[in-house]
C-alpha positions in Angstrom: 0.0 0.0 0.0 2.9 2.3 0.8 4.4 1.8 -2.7 1.0 2.4 -4.3 0.5 5.6 -2.3 4.0 6.9 -3.2 3.6 6.1 -6.9 0.3 7.9 -7.0 1.8 10.9 -5.1 4.6 10.9 -7.7 2.1 11.4 -10.5 0.3 14.2 -8.6 3.6 15.9 -7.7 4.6 15.9 -11.4 1.6 17.9 -12.4 1.3 20.0 -9.3 4.9 21.2 -9.0 5.6 19.6 -5.6 4.3 17.3 -2.9 2.7 20.1 -0.9 0.9 21.5 -3.9 -0.2 18.0 -4.8 -1.7 17.6 -1.3 -3.6 20.9 -1.8 -5.0 19.8 -5.2 -6.1 16.4 -3.7 -7.7 18.3 -0.8 -9.6 20.5 -3.2 -10.8 17.5 -5.2 -11.8 15.6 -2.1 -13.6 18.5 -0.4 -15.4 19.7 -3.5 -16.6 16.3 -4.7 -17.2 14.5 -1.5 -21.0 14.5 -1.7 -20.8 12.9 -5.2 -19.2 9.8 -3.6 -22.3 9.1 -1.6 -24.7 8.3 -4.4 -25.1 7.5 -8.0 -23.8 10.1 -10.5 -26.1 11.2 -13.2 -25.1 9.8 -16.7 -23.9 13.2 -17.9 -21.4 13.6 -14.9 -19.8 10.2 -15.4 -17.3 11.5 -18.0 -14.3 13.8 -17.3 -15.4 15.7 -20.4 -18.3 17.2 -18.5 -17.4 19.7 -15.7 -19.3 19.3 -12.5 -21.7 22.3 -12.0 -19.9 24.6 -9.6 -23.2 25.2 -7.6 -23.3 21.4 -6.9 -19.7 21.2 -5.5 -18.9 21.2 -1.8 -17.6 24.4 -0.3 -13.8 24.4 -0.3 -11.8 27.2 1.3 -8.3 27.8 2.7 -9.4 26.6 6.1 -10.9 23.3 4.9 -7.8 22.7 2.8 -5.6 23.4 5.8 -7.5 20.9 7.9 -7.4 18.3 5.2 -3.6 18.6 4.5 -2.4 19.4 8.0 -0.7 22.6 6.9 -1.3 25.8 8.8 -3.5 28.4 7.2 -0.7 30.7 6.1 1.2 27.9 4.4 -2.0 26.7 2.8 -2.8 30.2 1.6 0.7 30.4 0.0 0.2 27.1 -1.9 -3.3 28.0 -3.0 -2.1 31.4 -4.3 0.7 29.7 -6.3 -1.8 27.4 -7.8 -4.0 30.3 -8.6 -1.1 32.1 -10.3 -0.5 29.0 -12.4 -4.2 29.0 -13.5 -4.9 25.7 -11.8 -7.2 27.0 -9.1 -9.4 30.1 -8.8 -10.8 32.0 -5.9 -14.4 32.9 -6.3 -15.9 36.1 -5.0 -17.3 34.3 -1.9 -13.7 33.1 -1.1 -14.3 29.5 -2.1 -11.6 27.7 -4.0 -12.2 25.7 -7.2 -10.3 24.4 -10.2 -10.2 26.7 -13.1 -12.9 26.0 -15.6 -11.8 23.4 -18.0 -8.7 22.4 -16.1 -10.0 18.9 -15.1 -11.0 18.3 -18.7 -7.4 18.9 -20.0 -5.4 16.1 -21.6 -2.9 16.4 -18.7 -5.5 15.2 -16.2 -6.7 12.4 -18.5 -3.1 11.2 -18.7 -2.7 11.5 -14.9 -5.8 9.4 -14.3 -4.6 6.8 -16.8 -1.3 6.6 -14.9 -3.2 6.3 -11.6 -5.4 3.5 -13.0 -2.3 1.6 -14.4 -0.6 1.9 -11.1 -3.6 0.7 -9.2 -4.0 -2.2 -11.7 -0.4 -3.3 -11.2 -0.8 -3.0 -7.4 -4.0 -5.1 -7.4 -2.3 -7.8 -9.6 0.6 -7.8 -7.1 -1.7 -8.1 -4.1 -3.5 -11.0 -5.8 -0.2 -12.7 -6.6 1.0 -12.4 -3.0 -2.3 -13.6 -1.6 -3.0 -10.3 0.2 -6.2 -9.9 -1.8 -8.6 -12.5 -3.2 -11.4 -12.3 -5.6 -14.7 -13.2 -4.1 -17.7 -14.3 -6.2 -21.1 -13.2 -4.9 
């Protein structure tokens, strides 16, 4: 599991510009999309090509990112501001933080997700080979 986590973090770090920025981006995704993990997604939201409507996203701000990452608020604010300068994140007038429109639909994110899925697939294969995981038929 540690190797899987490190490999996945490598992929995020490469697009985020560092481990700390990667943690901030992961926090924004997790906080913003948490409610979508609790139920079925509508058909139109099952593709990365379709942006999630901003009004349906969970409220994400510097404080919630700081809690999720374990960084203090000032450190979090610095990382968020750098990601805003790089046109990855945006601060809305109400102070909430979101990805820039279209960022999650970019080819870079599709490539990242493919790397993550490949890494997960290799890890699951290794877990099965070692006997640490078994396939159960229902």
